[in-house]
N, C-alpha and C positions, 0 to 999 in steps of 0.2 A: 537579312542576316543578324541584324541586329534589333531588338525591339524593348516596350517598354514592360517591364515587368514589377512593377512595385505592387506589394502584396499588404503592407501595411505601414502606417507610420509607427514611432517608436511605441512599444507597448502600452496598452491602455493603463490606466491609474489603477484600474482595478487589482493590478498585477502588481502594484505596488505596497511595499509592507508598512504599515501606518507610522507615522512618526510623533512623537511628544509635541505636540503644539506649541510649549513654550520655547523647545529648542527646534522649531523649523526652519529657522534664519541660518541654522548651521548643518541642516542635513543636508548630505548629500546624495545624489542620485546615480547608481550606475548599473550598465547592463550587464548581466552575469551570462556569459556563454563557453560554449566548449570546445575545443580543439584537441584532437586527438585524445590523449588520455588526462588532459590539464583541465582546471578550470579557472577561467580569466575573468576580469571586471573591466569595463571603461566608465570614466565619468561621461555621465550623461550629456553633458554639456555640449563637447562639438559632434554628438552624433543627430544627424539631420533624420534618417529614416531606417528602417530594415528592411531588406526586399528579399525576395527568391533571387538565387544565383542565375542572371541574365547569359543568353546567347553575349559570345565577345568575338571581334576580330582580333587576330593576332599581332602584333607589333614587332617587327625586327629590330634587334639590337636595344631590346629593353631589359632591364633587369630579370634575373632568373625567377624571381617570385610573381613577375606580372603575369595575369593568366591573358587580359587582352584589352580592348575597349569596347565598351558597351554605350548603349543610349538610354538615356534615363531622363523623360520626359524632354525631349529635344536637346538634351546638353551630353557631351560626350564624357562618359564617366570610366575611368581604369579602374579594373579589379585587378585585386591583389592577393594570391594565396597566404593565409597564415602559416597553413603548412608547410610550403616551399619556404618561409623566412625561417621556420622553426627546423627545419630540416626533418621534419615527421615523414614518416612514409604516407605514400600518395594514396588517395584513395578516389572515387569516383564521387560526384554530388548526389545527393538523393534528396528524397521530400523533405528532409527537416534542413537540408543544409542552407544557410542565410549570407546575405551579404551586409555587413553593417557600413552604413554608409558616413564617412567622418569626415569633418570640414577641418584640413591641414593647410592652409592657405589655398587649396583647390580642393573638393569635393573628391574622395576616394572609396571605393569599394572593397571590403576585407571579408573574404569567405570565410566561414568559422563552420563547424560540423554541425552546431545546434544552439539557438538562443533560448535560454531557460525561463528570464524574467527580471525586469527592472526592480530592483530594491534601493530602500533609503537606509542610507547607512549615517551614523552619529558621529563624527571626529575622533571619539575615544576608542572606537572600532577599528580605526585605520592605525595599521604598525607598518614599520621598516620591515624591509626584507633583507636585512643584514643577518648572514648565518643560516638563510633560507636553502636549504639543497633541493634542485628541482632541474628536468631536462632542459630547462629556458633560462637563458643568460638574465642573470637578473638585474643587469645594466639597463635592461628593456621594461624594469617592472619600476614604478612607483611608490609601492606600497601593498600591503597585504591585509583582505579581509577577514576577520574569522567568526564561524556561527553566523552567517549572513545567507539566506535564500536556500536554506536548507543544504548548507556545503558547508564542512567545516573549516575549510580553508579557501579563500579566491585570491589569487594573484590578478593585481591591477595592472594593466598592461600602461607603457609610456608610450603612447604610440608617434609621437614627435621624435621622443629619440629614437624609436624604432624607424622610422621614416630618415633621420639624420644617418642612420648606419649603411641605410639599404640602397636610400634612394635621396642620395645628394641633392640632384636638383631640384625636388620636390621640396626639401628641407629649407632651400635657400628661399624658394616662395613661401612658405611658411613664415620666414623671418621677416618678410614683406616686399619680396620680389615678384614682380608682377607677372602674369603668366601670360602676359601678351608681350613683353618687353620683348624678349627672342627675337619672334616674329616680325615686331616693328623694324626691329635691327635687320633683320635678314631684307625683309620685303619692303623696306622705307626708304633703300639706295635704288639707284638708277640701275636697272638691270642692263646687262651687258645685251647686245643686238647680235644673238647668235645665230638668227633664224632668216637672215636676208637673203633673200631667193636670187638667183643667177638666171641672167635673162637668156641664157641661153641653156634654159631646163625648163622640162613642165616637172609640176609636181601634181599627181594624181594619186586617186583613191581606186583600186580595183577591185571586182568583185565577178562574180561567176551567174550567170543564168543558162540553164542547161547545158553543163560543161561548156561553155563558151565565154571568154574572158572580156571584159568591156573595163572600161575605166572613165571616170569624170575628173575634171579638174578640181583640185581642191578648193580652188575659191569659191568655188559654186557650192561646196558641203558643208553645209551648216552644223550636222551631228547625225550620226549614225545609232540607232535604238532599235534593241529587240521586239521582234513582232509582238503587238500586245494580245494577252488572253482574248479581249473582246475588240469586236470594232463595231459601228454601227454599219449597217446595211443601208444601201440607198435606194429606195423603188424605183425601178424603170432605168435604172442606171445600165449602162452597157457594162461587156462582161469582164471588161479590162479596167473597169472602176470598182476595186473591191470594197469599197466602204471611206469612213472618215475616223478617224481618233480623237482622243482629246490628248493633246502635248503640251502642258503646263498652261494649261486653260485655253487653251486655241484648238481650233478645229481644223485638222489636218488630213487631207484629201490623201486616199491611197491608191497608188496606180500602178500593176502588174506588169513588169517589164516583159515577162512569159508571155502575156496576152498583146501587149503592145506591141512586140516581135513576130506575133504569130506561130509560138511556137507550145509544145503539147503542156497544158496545165497541170501544177504540183501543189498538194495542200501545204501549206508551210509549216514548217516542223522547229527546232532546237536552233538549227542553223542559220534560218531563215533571218534577214535583216531587212530594215527599213534605213534607205539612206535619204534624209532631208534634206533636199536642194532647194536652192532659192535664186530668184532671177527678180531684182529689185527688189520690191517688196514683198514676191508670191512665195511661196514654198509650197512644194509637193512633196509627199514621200513616195519614193520608188521603191517597191519591193523585190528583194532580189535574192537567189538562193543562199548565196552567202558572201561576205566580205574577205576579202585576201588579203591585201597589205595596201601600204601608202608608198608610191613610186617617185622616184627623182629621174626622170629621164630626159637624157641629151635630145636634143632637137635633132642631131645627125641620122638619130634612127628613128624618125617621127616621118610618115609620108601622109601625104593626102590620099583619100580614098578618091580610085578612080571613079570621072565624072560620071562613066556609063552605069556604074553600080551607087553612085551617090544619091541619083534620083527615082530610083526603082525599087518596089517593093519595102521591106523593114528595113532597109539601111538607110532612109532618106537623112536619119538621125545619127548616123554615124560620119562623123567630119575626118577622121584622122585614123591611122594606123601605125602603132609603134610594133619595131621588130627589137624582142629581147633574149638573151642568151648569148652564149659562144656563137652558135651557128645562125642565130635569126630566128630559130623556128618558132619560138615564144610569139605567139600576135595578140595584141591586145588593141581593141577596139575603142576609141577616144568617140565617147558622144558629145556632141555640141548641145549644152543646155538651152543656146539660143533656138535651134532647131528644134527641140526637144517642146519647148515651151510653147512652140506655132503648132504643133501636131493636134488635131480635132479631139484627140482622148483627152490629153491634158487640160486641155481648154473645158472642155466637161467638168472634168473632174474640181477645176477651179470655180465653174459655175456652179457644181451643186452645192460646193461649200456656201456661196454667196446665197444661194437659194434658202438652203437651211437656216441661216442668220435671219434673213428677213422674214422668215414665215415663222420665226421663234427668237422676238427679241430678248428673251433672259439670256439664250445662247451668246448672244451679241452683248450684252450687258455684262456677261460673266469674262470675258476675255479680258486681258492684262495686256496693256500696253510696255511690255518688256522694251528694255534700252540694252543696247549693247553694253554699255556701262555697266549694268548691273547683272551681270554674268562673265563668268570666266568659262571657256570652251577649253575641255582638256580631252587627252586619250587617257582611255583605261586599260588598265594591262592585268594581268593578274599572274601572281606566283603563289604555289601551293593553293589554299585555299582563298584568299585574301585580295583586295582588289587596291590599286595604286593607280593613281593617275599624276600625268605631266602634262603643263601647258600644250598645246596644241603646235604654235609657232615656237617652240624648242625644239621640234621633232625634224631632220633632215631628212629623213625617210625610215621605212620599215621592211624590211627584207626577210626572205627566207634563212633558215640558218643551212648551209652546207653542210652534205655529208663529210667531208672534213675539213676542220680546219687546221691550218699551217701549225705546227707548236714552234716556237723560237726557242733556240737554247739562250740560257742565260736570260730569259724572259723575268719582269717581274710575276710574285706571286700570285697576284690578281688577274693575269692576263691568261684568257683561256686559248689565244691565238688568235692570229691575224688571218684576215681571207684578203683577196683582191675584187676590190669592188670598182671596176669600169676603171683600171687601171692605176688604183690608187691603194697604197697599203691601207688596212682598218684592223687597228688592234680591235679585238672583242672579249668583252669583259661576261662572264657568269652572274648575272642579278642575282642570283640564289646566293653564291657564294659572297659576294659584295654585302648582303644585308644577313648573312650569318646564318640563312636556312637549310635544311637539308638539301644534300643533291638529288637530282632526277635524271633519267636516262632523256637521251635525246628521243624528241618525236614530232611527229608533223605540224602540230599544232602551235611550236615554238616558231619565235620570230626573234631579228636582231634589230632594236631600234637606234637608230644612228643619231646620236646628239653631236653638235660642235660645240666645243669646249677647250675657251682661250683659242680658237683659231683651229682647232683640231679634233677631227671626224672621229668618234669612238661609239662603237657597237654595243649593245647590252643585251645580253638573252634572257627574253621574258617565256613565262609559259605559253601565254598566249595574248593578244589584243584583243580587247573586247569590243570595245566600241569609242565613239566620239561622242560626246558627252557636254551639254550647256549646264553649269551649275550655278545659280544663281547666286551671289554674292553673301546674300543672308543666309543660307547656308553653309557658310564656308568659316571656321573658328580657329583659332589659335591649338594646334596637337597640346596634350597635356605633356609636361616635360619631365620625360622619364629617365634619360641617360642623355648626357652630352651630346653623345654622336646622334644619337636618334632625335633630339630635338634641332640639330642643323640641317640634317638630312630631310625630315620629315617635321615640319613646323607647322603645320597647317592638316586638320583633316575637316572634308565635306560631310556632314551630318545630314545625309537625305533621310529625316524620322518617316515621311510617309513611305519612301521605296523600301524602308527595313535597311538601308546600306550607311555604311560609314566607307566615306573611299579615303585613305591616306594619301595627300598630294604630297608629292615629293619635288625638292626644288634640285631640278637639274643641274645648277652650277657647282653644287655640292657632292656632286655622284662621285667626286675624283679630288681626293686632295692636292694642293698645290704642289707637293713633292712626287705625288705619284706622275702626275702631268708630266713634269718635267722627265719623268722615267720613260714615259710612252713617247716623248717626244724623240729622245733616244733611240727606241725602240725603230720607231718607224723610221727613223734617219739609217738605220743599221741595215733595213728591209726594203729600201726603195729599190733593189735589184730583183724582187719577187716577180716573176714572169706573168702575163697574163696568159692565161692557156693552162695554168698550173692547177692541181687537185685542189687548191683553195679558189682559183676563178669563178665565181658565182656572181651574177648582177642580174638574178631571177629569183 
């Protein structure tokens, strides 16, 4: 999604008009560029480089002029449209479009229509802008150049003043505010322990194999990743061992649950996922058709597998079954990881990796001894085309969006409705609306992510839940401070340069303001009479 797009440093010295050597100390260099029908200049001193306009990740709740965030050699770079700032007519970028990377407390990329040259200007050629008539607010200008670079008049942009008008938070940083201060303020405090698991419930990751639904206890689920484009085939391995893949410099054996359960084979597609399960220090990737959701299941709906079935055929790894839904017809088979890892097929897959490492010491030397403290595990979800992440331990569960949400009279505007989740009223908020994104029609891929906020469970509708991902802390950095609300909600960003991904990390405790939480408490108190079995009743 993001990519390094550097095409040049500031223009070559050959582009600079020659200056009198005796006046060299007083000469200032300016980058001349065009935006709309106007010609502008900017002092060369803060200009770090000039790049092609990169692909961006859009930022919710950012200023209107913000195009999005990009990746510039491993650093997050905000991209800002000067056309939007000046209220010029919009137009698509072309081969001539460039982004001027200017350091104003933090690097910012300003998109312009075309960069012409760099010129050397003597002080006497710089005039004030009083009385100048132009389409641009003269408060944003610091001077006027005449007869330079082949142009009769060039307006000199005062980018610091421009930022102070449009991006107040960035302007504060330009005056000395640390880019990471707000993130430290937010994450340095002790977090509320909102994810304490109840002893009478199971938390499961559910998935499908051959149109049958299975689940694995979440404590054994290390992460969920997409099926890779390439895997290493293992010679003479059994059919259920698909091969090995590299996952953050570790070799991960891949086992097909279809083959393991003696089900018809199927070629992995874009819906296929690999659930990385762990027992002790051993990890294995289980290939499945698709991942459904995270379930929080009361023990009252969980039954032991009948002894006659649990010891026969491909059911030996199934230890329990839970019955979900109002009528109990939704059956989810719970896989025992302890039993699964004793299976001869899994043992062979583990041995395969050990053999490969012994045969190729370089592979062993290339492995990293990653520590849990060096990573953060997040659930990645999508809104429109962008990816967001929340800490996995902040999520209570993930459920499907029911066909009908109960609308509540006099409910706060930000509440989409309520549902009955196993006898409890759950307020539901549309995350798109919360982040100021365009609305979309309901579809089967949408999910409700349930968080515990100040002791109250609240659901947020997202477009889809993509994966569970472990992100090295070294890849996480403070998000550029683009607006006060954005900075508080999305204070960090995972900059995964090799994968060309920027994942905006949301602080769940900031999803709802304190006064909004009070309104939700009042709403749930009024709705405690919501009957299980109504059109909003849905726990599957």
